[in-house]
N, C-alpha and C positions, 0 to 999 in steps of 0.2 A: 504494500500500500504506500502510495506517495505521501510525503509529508505535506501538511497543510499549515499555512502561516496565519497566526491570529492577528487581529487588528492591532493589538498591543505591540507585538513584535514588529509589525510593519512600521508603526510609528517610531519605535526605538531605532530601527535600522535607518529610516529616513532621517531622523534627527542626527544620528552619528555621521551619516554620509554628508549631509549638508553642513556639518560643522567643519569639514575639510575646506580650507580656504581656497586652495587652487582648484578651479573647476576641472582641469585636466586630470587631477588625481581622484576625483569623486568616483569615476567609473571603477578605478582600482579598489577604492574603499568599499564600494558596493559589492564587488566580486568577493572580496575578503570577508565581508560581513555575512554574505549568503553562505559561503563555504563554512564559516565558523558555526553557523546554525544548521548545517546539514542540507542546504538547498543547492541544487545545481544552478550553474549560471544560465542566463537567458539573454537573448538578443534584446537590447534596450532600445535600439533605434535612435532616431533624432527627435527633435521637438522640444528641447528644453526641459525634459523631465528631471534632469539632475540639478535644476535651479529652482524648482517649484516644489515645495514640501507636499502639498496636497496631491499634486499629480504623481509624485513619486510613491506616496502611500497608496493611491488608487492603482498604480501600475503593479506594485508589489502584491496587493490583494487580488487583482485580476489574474496575475501570473501564478501566484502560489497560494491563493486563498482557498477557503472551503467552498465546496459546491453547494 
C-alpha cells in the first residue's frame, strides 16, 4: 500500500521548503524532505509552486494525499 500524506505533514514540508532562501535550492529541499518521510519524488513542473505556500501544500496533497 502506498503511503498517504496528511495535511499536517504537507504543511510542515511546505513551511520547511519555503524557509530555504535560495529558490534554486527549494527543489532540492523538497526532494530531501519527501525522501526523509518515505515518499518518492515526483515531477513538480513549473508554475511557481515553490514560491507559493498554499499551492505547494495543494500540490503535495494532490500528489501524495489520501483518496
